[in-house]
PDB file of N, CA, C and O in Angstrom:
ATOM      1  N   MET A   1       0.825  -1.199   0.000  1.00  0.00           N
ATOM      2  CA  MET A   1       0.000   0.000   0.000  1.00  0.00           C
ATOM      3  C   MET A   1       0.868   1.261   0.000  1.00  0.00           C
ATOM      4  O   MET A   1       0.502   2.253  -0.631  1.00  0.00           O
ATOM      5  N   GLY A   2       1.988   1.243   0.682  1.00  0.00           N
ATOM      6  CA  GLY A   2       2.857   2.409   0.762  1.00  0.00           C
ATOM      7  C   GLY A   2       3.393   2.839  -0.589  1.00  0.00           C
ATOM      8  O   GLY A   2       3.492   4.032  -0.877  1.00  0.00           O
ATOM      9  N   LYS A   3       3.744   1.854  -1.427  1.00  0.00           N
ATOM     10  CA  LYS A   3       4.283   2.171  -2.763  1.00  0.00           C
ATOM     11  C   LYS A   3       3.228   2.855  -3.622  1.00  0.00           C
ATOM     12  O   LYS A   3       3.547   3.772  -4.378  1.00  0.00           O
ATOM     13  N   ASP A   4       1.974   2.417  -3.515  1.00  0.00           N
ATOM     14  CA  ASP A   4       0.895   3.030  -4.294  1.00  0.00           C
ATOM     15  C   ASP A   4       0.684   4.486  -3.895  1.00  0.00           C
ATOM     16  O   ASP A   4       0.488   5.353  -4.747  1.00  0.00           O
ATOM     17  N   ILE A   5       0.725   4.742  -2.607  1.00  0.00           N
ATOM     18  CA  ILE A   5       0.552   6.113  -2.119  1.00  0.00           C
ATOM     19  C   ILE A   5       1.715   6.984  -2.582  1.00  0.00           C
ATOM     20  O   ILE A   5       1.517   8.122  -3.006  1.00  0.00           O
ATOM     21  N   GLU A   6       2.930   6.441  -2.497  1.00  0.00           N
ATOM     22  CA  GLU A   6       4.110   7.184  -2.938  1.00  0.00           C
ATOM     23  C   GLU A   6       4.027   7.497  -4.425  1.00  0.00           C
ATOM     24  O   GLU A   6       4.350   8.609  -4.843  1.00  0.00           O
ATOM     25  N   ARG A   7       3.600   6.531  -5.224  1.00  0.00           N
ATOM     26  CA  ARG A   7       3.466   6.730  -6.669  1.00  0.00           C
ATOM     27  C   ARG A   7       2.419   7.796  -6.965  1.00  0.00           C
ATOM     28  O   ARG A   7       2.631   8.656  -7.820  1.00  0.00           O
ATOM     29  N   GLU A   8       1.293   7.745  -6.263  1.00  0.00           N
ATOM     30  CA  GLU A   8       0.240   8.753  -6.447  1.00  0.00           C
ATOM     31  C   GLU A   8       0.767  10.149  -6.122  1.00  0.00           C
ATOM     32  O   GLU A   8       0.480  11.104  -6.843  1.00  0.00           O
ATOM     33  N   TRP A   9       1.535  10.268  -5.043  1.00  0.00           N
ATOM     34  CA  TRP A   9       2.082  11.564  -4.648  1.00  0.00           C
ATOM     35  C   TRP A   9       3.039  12.085  -5.714  1.00  0.00           C
ATOM     36  O   TRP A   9       2.969  13.255  -6.093  1.00  0.00           O
ATOM     37  N   LEU A  10       3.942  11.215  -6.205  1.00  0.00           N
ATOM     38  CA  LEU A  10       4.903  11.634  -7.224  1.00  0.00           C
ATOM     39  C   LEU A  10       4.208  12.078  -8.498  1.00  0.00           C
ATOM     40  O   LEU A  10       4.551  13.114  -9.070  1.00  0.00           O
ATOM     41  N   LEU A  11       3.240  11.302  -8.942  1.00  0.00           N
ATOM     42  CA  LEU A  11       2.528  11.647 -10.176  1.00  0.00           C
ATOM     43  C   LEU A  11       1.751  12.954 -10.023  1.00  0.00           C
ATOM     44  O   LEU A  11       1.726  13.773 -10.942  1.00  0.00           O
ATOM     45  N   SER A  12       1.121  13.150  -8.869  1.00  0.00           N
ATOM     46  CA  SER A  12       0.370  14.394  -8.670  1.00  0.00           C
ATOM     47  C   SER A  12       1.314  15.594  -8.617  1.00  0.00           C
ATOM     48  O   SER A  12       0.975  16.664  -9.122  1.00  0.00           O
ATOM     49  N   LYS A  13       2.487  15.434  -8.017  1.00  0.00           N
ATOM     50  CA  LYS A  13       3.480  16.523  -7.962  1.00  0.00           C
ATOM     51  C   LYS A  13       3.960  16.883  -9.365  1.00  0.00           C
ATOM     52  O   LYS A  13       4.065  18.061  -9.707  1.00  0.00           O
ATOM     53  N   ILE A  14       4.251  15.865 -10.178  1.00  0.00           N
ATOM     54  CA  ILE A  14       4.688  16.101 -11.553  1.00  0.00           C
ATOM     55  C   ILE A  14       3.591  16.823 -12.336  1.00  0.00           C
ATOM     56  O   ILE A  14       3.866  17.790 -13.046  1.00  0.00           O
ATOM     57  N   LEU A  15       2.361  16.357 -12.207  1.00  0.00           N
ATOM     58  CA  LEU A  15       1.245  16.963 -12.930  1.00  0.00           C
ATOM     59  C   LEU A  15       1.015  18.411 -12.501  1.00  0.00           C
ATOM     60  O   LEU A  15       0.797  19.281 -13.344  1.00  0.00           O
ATOM     61  N   LEU A  16       1.063  18.669 -11.210  1.00  0.00           N
ATOM     62  CA  LEU A  16       0.866  20.040 -10.725  1.00  0.00           C
ATOM     63  C   LEU A  16       1.950  20.980 -11.240  1.00  0.00           C
ATOM     64  O   LEU A  16       1.659  22.104 -11.649  1.00  0.00           O
ATOM     65  N   ASP A  17       3.197  20.521 -11.220  1.00  0.00           N
ATOM     66  CA  ASP A  17       4.287  21.354 -11.738  1.00  0.00           C
ATOM     67  C   ASP A  17       4.104  21.621 -13.227  1.00  0.00           C
ATOM     68  O   ASP A  17       4.336  22.738 -13.690  1.00  0.00           O
ATOM     69  N   PHE A  18       3.693  20.611 -13.972  1.00  0.00           N
ATOM     70  CA  PHE A  18       3.493  20.786 -15.407  1.00  0.00           C
ATOM     71  C   PHE A  18       2.348  21.749 -15.687  1.00  0.00           C
ATOM     72  O   PHE A  18       2.472  22.638 -16.530  1.00  0.00           O
ATOM     73  N   GLU A  19       1.231  21.575 -14.979  1.00  0.00           N
ATOM     74  CA  GLU A  19       0.081  22.461 -15.180  1.00  0.00           C
ATOM     75  C   GLU A  19       0.430  23.906 -14.843  1.00  0.00           C
ATOM     76  O   GLU A  19      -0.016  24.833 -15.520  1.00  0.00           O
ATOM     77  N   LYS A  20       1.220  24.092 -13.807  1.00  0.00           N
ATOM     78  CA  LYS A  20       1.601  25.439 -13.376  1.00  0.00           C
ATOM     79  C   LYS A  20       2.378  26.165 -14.473  1.00  0.00           C
ATOM     80  O   LYS A  20       2.190  27.363 -14.681  1.00  0.00           O
ATOM     81  N   ASP A  21       3.243  25.444 -15.167  1.00  0.00           N
ATOM     82  CA  ASP A  21       4.106  26.055 -16.177  1.00  0.00           C
ATOM     83  C   ASP A  21       3.734  25.649 -17.603  1.00  0.00           C
ATOM     84  O   ASP A  21       4.571  25.743 -18.501  1.00  0.00           O
ATOM     85  N   TYR A  22       2.503  25.203 -17.828  1.00  0.00           N
ATOM     86  CA  TYR A  22       2.099  24.684 -19.134  1.00  0.00           C
ATOM     87  C   TYR A  22       2.293  25.703 -20.258  1.00  0.00           C
ATOM     88  O   TYR A  22       2.815  25.361 -21.319  1.00  0.00           O
ATOM     89  N   LYS A  23       1.883  26.934 -20.037  1.00  0.00           N
ATOM     90  CA  LYS A  23       2.006  27.951 -21.095  1.00  0.00           C
ATOM     91  C   LYS A  23       3.462  28.140 -21.494  1.00  0.00           C
ATOM     92  O   LYS A  23       3.774  28.277 -22.677  1.00  0.00           O
ATOM     93  N   TYR A  24       4.344  28.148 -20.514  1.00  0.00           N
ATOM     94  CA  TYR A  24       5.774  28.293 -20.808  1.00  0.00           C
ATOM     95  C   TYR A  24       6.261  27.123 -21.656  1.00  0.00           C
ATOM     96  O   TYR A  24       6.926  27.333 -22.670  1.00  0.00           O
ATOM     97  N   TYR A  25       5.941  25.896 -21.256  1.00  0.00           N
ATOM     98  CA  TYR A  25       6.416  24.721 -21.994  1.00  0.00           C
ATOM     99  C   TYR A  25       5.821  24.653 -23.391  1.00  0.00           C
ATOM    100  O   TYR A  25       6.513  24.297 -24.345  1.00  0.00           O
ATOM    101  N   SER A  26       4.555  24.989 -23.520  1.00  0.00           N
ATOM    102  CA  SER A  26       3.928  24.913 -24.842  1.00  0.00           C
ATOM    103  C   SER A  26       4.441  26.016 -25.773  1.00  0.00           C
ATOM    104  O   SER A  26       4.498  25.828 -26.989  1.00  0.00           O
ATOM    105  N   ARG A  27       4.810  27.149 -25.210  1.00  0.00           N
ATOM    106  CA  ARG A  27       5.324  28.251 -26.019  1.00  0.00           C
ATOM    107  C   ARG A  27       6.789  28.032 -26.413  1.00  0.00           C
ATOM    108  O   ARG A  27       7.159  28.259 -27.565  1.00  0.00           O
ATOM    109  N   THR A  28       7.612  27.597 -25.474  1.00  0.00           N
ATOM    110  CA  THR A  28       9.054  27.490 -25.722  1.00  0.00           C
ATOM    111  C   THR A  28       9.488  26.107 -26.190  1.00  0.00           C
ATOM    112  O   THR A  28      10.584  25.947 -26.726  1.00  0.00           O
ATOM    113  N   LYS A  29       8.645  25.122 -25.991  1.00  0.00           N
ATOM    114  CA  LYS A  29       9.004  23.722 -26.293  1.00  0.00           C
ATOM    115  C   LYS A  29      10.261  23.307 -25.521  1.00  0.00           C
ATOM    116  O   LYS A  29      11.060  22.506 -26.005  1.00  0.00           O
ATOM    117  N   ASP A  30      10.422  23.859 -24.322  1.00  0.00           N
ATOM    118  CA  ASP A  30      11.595  23.601 -23.480  1.00  0.00           C
ATOM    119  C   ASP A  30      11.377  22.336 -22.652  1.00  0.00           C
ATOM    120  O   ASP A  30      11.225  22.394 -21.432  1.00  0.00           O
ATOM    121  N   PHE A  31      11.364  21.215 -23.327  1.00  0.00           N
ATOM    122  CA  PHE A  31      11.097  19.961 -22.641  1.00  0.00           C
ATOM    123  C   PHE A  31      12.299  19.480 -21.835  1.00  0.00           C
ATOM    124  O   PHE A  31      12.145  18.667 -20.923  1.00  0.00           O
ATOM    125  N   LYS A  32      13.478  19.966 -22.157  1.00  0.00           N
ATOM    126  CA  LYS A  32      14.669  19.593 -21.385  1.00  0.00           C
ATOM    127  C   LYS A  32      14.503  20.034 -19.925  1.00  0.00           C
ATOM    128  O   LYS A  32      14.791  19.271 -19.003  1.00  0.00           O
ATOM    129  N   THR A  33      14.041  21.259 -19.728  1.00  0.00           N
ATOM    130  CA  THR A  33      13.807  21.758 -18.375  1.00  0.00           C
ATOM    131  C   THR A  33      12.687  20.979 -17.701  1.00  0.00           C
ATOM    132  O   THR A  33      12.768  20.670 -16.512  1.00  0.00           O
ATOM    133  N   LEU A  34      11.653  20.665 -18.450  1.00  0.00           N
ATOM    134  CA  LEU A  34      10.545  19.889 -17.905  1.00  0.00           C
ATOM    135  C   LEU A  34      11.035  18.543 -17.393  1.00  0.00           C
ATOM    136  O   LEU A  34      10.698  18.139 -16.280  1.00  0.00           O
ATOM    137  N   PHE A  35      11.826  17.852 -18.196  1.00  0.00           N
ATOM    138  CA  PHE A  35      12.315  16.540 -17.786  1.00  0.00           C
ATOM    139  C   PHE A  35      13.297  16.641 -16.626  1.00  0.00           C
ATOM    140  O   PHE A  35      13.370  15.730 -15.802  1.00  0.00           O
ATOM    141  N   LYS A  36      14.050  17.728 -16.547  1.00  0.00           N
ATOM    142  CA  LYS A  36      14.940  17.927 -15.402  1.00  0.00           C
ATOM    143  C   LYS A  36      14.125  18.097 -14.124  1.00  0.00           C
ATOM    144  O   LYS A  36      14.496  17.573 -13.073  1.00  0.00           O
ATOM    145  N   LYS A  37      13.013  18.830 -14.213  1.00  0.00           N
ATOM    146  CA  LYS A  37      12.143  18.998 -13.049  1.00  0.00           C
ATOM    147  C   LYS A  37      11.555  17.658 -12.622  1.00  0.00           C
ATOM    148  O   LYS A  37      11.503  17.352 -11.431  1.00  0.00           O
ATOM    149  N   ILE A  38      11.114  16.864 -13.589  1.00  0.00           N
ATOM    150  CA  ILE A  38      10.553  15.550 -13.278  1.00  0.00           C
ATOM    151  C   ILE A  38      11.619  14.675 -12.630  1.00  0.00           C
ATOM    152  O   ILE A  38      11.345  13.990 -11.644  1.00  0.00           O
ATOM    153  N   GLU A  39      12.827  14.694 -13.175  1.00  0.00           N
ATOM    154  CA  GLU A  39      13.922  13.902 -12.611  1.00  0.00           C
ATOM    155  C   GLU A  39      14.208  14.330 -11.170  1.00  0.00           C
ATOM    156  O   GLU A  39      14.452  13.486 -10.307  1.00  0.00           O
ATOM    157  N   LYS A  40      14.179  15.626 -10.914  1.00  0.00           N
ATOM    158  CA  LYS A  40      14.424  16.134  -9.563  1.00  0.00           C
ATOM    159  C   LYS A  40      13.350  15.627  -8.599  1.00  0.00           C
ATOM    160  O   LYS A  40      13.662  15.249  -7.469  1.00  0.00           O
ATOM    161  N   ILE A  41      12.096  15.617  -9.033  1.00  0.00           N
ATOM    162  CA  ILE A  41      11.006  15.115  -8.200  1.00  0.00           C
ATOM    163  C   ILE A  41      11.193  13.627  -7.928  1.00  0.00           C
ATOM    164  O   ILE A  41      11.012  13.173  -6.799  1.00  0.00           O
ATOM    165  N   LEU A  42      11.552  12.871  -8.954  1.00  0.00           N
ATOM    166  CA  LEU A  42      11.695  11.423  -8.801  1.00  0.00           C
ATOM    167  C   LEU A  42      12.915  11.044  -7.972  1.00  0.00           C
ATOM    168  O   LEU A  42      12.940   9.965  -7.379  1.00  0.00           O
ATOM    169  N   ASN A  43      13.917  11.896  -7.916  1.00  0.00           N
ATOM    170  CA  ASN A  43      15.139  11.597  -7.165  1.00  0.00           C
ATOM    171  C   ASN A  43      15.116  12.181  -5.761  1.00  0.00           C
ATOM    172  O   ASN A  43      16.169  12.364  -5.150  1.00  0.00           O
ATOM    173  N   TYR A  44      13.934  12.475  -5.244  1.00  0.00           N
ATOM    174  CA  TYR A  44      13.863  12.997  -3.877  1.00  0.00           C
ATOM    175  C   TYR A  44      14.380  11.930  -2.931  1.00  0.00           C
ATOM    176  O   TYR A  44      14.099  10.746  -3.119  1.00  0.00           O
ATOM    177  N   ASP A  45      15.108  12.322  -1.949  1.00  0.00           N
ATOM    178  CA  ASP A  45      15.599  11.368  -0.931  1.00  0.00           C
ATOM    179  C   ASP A  45      15.581  12.000   0.431  1.00  0.00           C
ATOM    180  O   ASP A  45      15.956  11.360   1.414  1.00  0.00           O
TER     181      ASP A  45
END
């Protein structure tokens, strides 16, 4: 059960960050920064 909750939290964090900056990403096509943010979220320790 703990892994499912952790996965839900990570996915919601990624989605919220993407939604917050959606206009920037869609305008600049700066997916490198987007993936760096996702990597940072996934590498939390």
